[in-house]
N, C-alpha and C positions, 0 to 999 in steps of 0.2 A: 503494500500500499503506500502511495506517497502521501506525505503530510508534512506538517512543521511540528518537530519534536523538541523539547527540552530534556536534556539528560539530566537524570537524578542520582545514577550511580553506575560503575562499571561492573561488568560480568566479573565474578570472583576470579575465575581463572586468568584474566588479563593482568592481575596483579602480580603474576608469576614472571611477566615480561622483564627482562634487564633493561631493555631499552625502550622506554615508554613512547620515545619519538617515532617508533616504527609503527605504532597504532595511528592511522591517518583517517580522519573522516570528512575532509575537504577533497575536492578533485585537484588535479595538478595541471595548470594550464599556463604556458608562457613562463615557467619558472616560478609561479605564484600559487598558492593553496587558495582554492576558490569555493565559495559556498554557492548553493543552488539559488536560483531567483527567489527572493521573498524567504529564504531560509529552507526552501523545499528539500526534503530528505527521503532516503529509502531505508527501511529497518533491515539490518543484517542479524540473522538468528543464528544460534548454535542448533544445528539439526539434532544433536543428541538430546537436547531438553526442551528446545523451543524457546528458550530464554534468549532476550535481546543482546546482541554483542555490541552493536554500534549503530548509529543513525548517519548514514553517508550521504553526502551532496547529490542531490539529483539535478543535473544541468538540463537545460533545455536546448532547442534547436539554435536560438542565437548564439548561446554560449558555446556550443558545438562548432559553430562558424569561427568563433574568436580562437578556440584552439587550433583549428585549421590555419587561420591567419597568422598564429604564433609560429606553427610548424613551417608554414611557407617563407615567412621572415627569416627564421634561422637556418633555412636550407642553404643559401648561398655561402655563408661562412662556414657552415659543417661540411658542406660538399668541397669547398677549396682548401680545408685543413688536410695537412699531410697525413696519408693512411696510417703512418707510425704514430702520429699524435692521437688520432681516433682510437687506435688499438690501446694505447696506453690508458686512455680513460675507460675503455671497456674492460681491460684487465683489472683495473682498480675496482670497478664495479663488481666483477666477479669476486676479488678478494674479500669486499666488504660483505657481499651475500655470504660467503663461507664463514665469515666471522660472525655473522648475525644468524647462523643456522638455527641454533635452538629457538630464538624468538620467531623467526619466519616460519619454522615448523609449527609452532604452538599456534600461532595466528590461522596457519592453514587448517590444523586440525579442528580449530574452534568454529572456523566459518564453513569448513567443507565436509568434515566428519569422517576422514580417513584416519587410520590409526596413526599415532606419532611417529612410529618407526617408518612407516610408509611416507609420511610428510617430510621427515629427514631425508630420506632417499630422494624425494622429488626435489628438494633445495639443492641437493648435489648435482642432480641431472640438469636442473634448470640452470645453474650456474655453468655447468660444462658447456653449453650452447654459447654463452658470452665468451667463455675462453676460445672456443674453436673459431668463432667468427673474429674475434680480436686478432688471431694469428692469420686467418685466411685474408682478412682485409689488407693486410701488409703486402699481398701478392695479387692485386688488381692490375696485373700488367697487360699491355697491349700484345697481341699474338700475330705472328705472320700466318698467312693462309695462302696455300698454292692457288695460284691464279689460273683461270681458263684462258687468259689473253697472253699472246706472246709479248714479252717485254714488259709486263705490267706486274704491279706488286700489290697485295691485298693486306690490309691491316684490320684487325677486329680490336677495338677499343671500348672497354666498358665505362659507362658513365652512369652517375646516380640521376634518378628520374624525378624526384621531387618528394612530395608528402605521401607516406603510406599509411593507410588506415588498417587498423588490427582489430578483430573482433574475436574474443577468445571465451571458451567454455568454462562451466564451472568444475569440470573434473580434474583438470590440471592446472590450477589457477595461476602458477608461476611459470611452469615449464612451456606452457603454450604462449606465454608472452615473450619469454626470452628466445625461445626457438624462432620467432618471426621478428622480434624487434632487433635482437643483435645481428641479424643478417642484413636487415635495412640500415642500421646505424653504422655497420662496418662497411658498407658499400657508399655511405655518403649521404643516405636519404635521411629526412626526419620522420617522426611517427606521432600519429594521434591513436592512441589505444583505448578501446572500450571493453572493460572486463564484464564478465557476467555480473548481475546484479546480486546473485547469491554469494558471490566470493570476490568482492572488490577490495577487501583489505590487503590481501596478498599483493595485488598490483600497485596499490598506493604505497605499500612498504617498499616495494621495488623502486618506486618514483623516488621516495626519501633517500634511498641509498644510491640511486643514479645521480641525485643532485650533489650528495656527498663526494661522489668519485668525480665530479666535475664535468657532467654532462651540461652544456650551456642552455640557458633558458630557450624554451621553444623546441628543443631538438627531442625531446620525449615527453609526450602529455598524456596524461590519463583522464578520460571523461566518463564520469560515473552517472548513472541515471538509467531512464527506460530506453531499452534497446531500440524500439520502433522509432522514438524520437531522434535518438543520437545516430544510430546507423543510417536512417532515412535520410539526414542531412549529410552524412559522409558520402553516401552513394550518389547524392545529387551535385555534390561540388567537383568540378572537373579538375580541380587542383589535386585531387586525392587519387 
């Protein structure tokens, strides 16, 4: 249900977080933490008990466009950054994820319901995608292709396309983001991600760690809220 909520208390298990800054309830747009219009929120609940975990910002279509604007604005400088520099930021993101493994796993278990051991495994799995693409991003080299014309030389050069829209499911709330976002970011694209409304906390925690790793404002955006509203606007925008 979409509504305006006032928090009264945190779920007891959230008190076990070592880093409370990883629990984010605002969306992440253009390097800023953003509330829904008029404070509109979505409740995120613990599937084991039905208890409320968090009330996450529910952004509207106009705010989704603002996220796309931010990603488009950040695209040129991110694309022009040396691949080695992008790789260094991604590698730091990977390291921060592993350093926060227990907290990220706890958040995932509380919002998604899988056993804690499996959540820890997913954090390792999710981080491995960032590590992989950080390394692959250094090797976006031009390639020579045998020409079908005498005396002609053909070259294939890979270039970033622009803003990438990412829509991810509830069942792998971290790995399905890093699997897509790390590839796009390593290639020099910028990202607007929409996580499942059932499991947005994992995505927002990744945004917090990405900011700490040095991802520039607008390069990685997380837009939370109703899928029909957000994804509809993403699909309508020719920049995505």
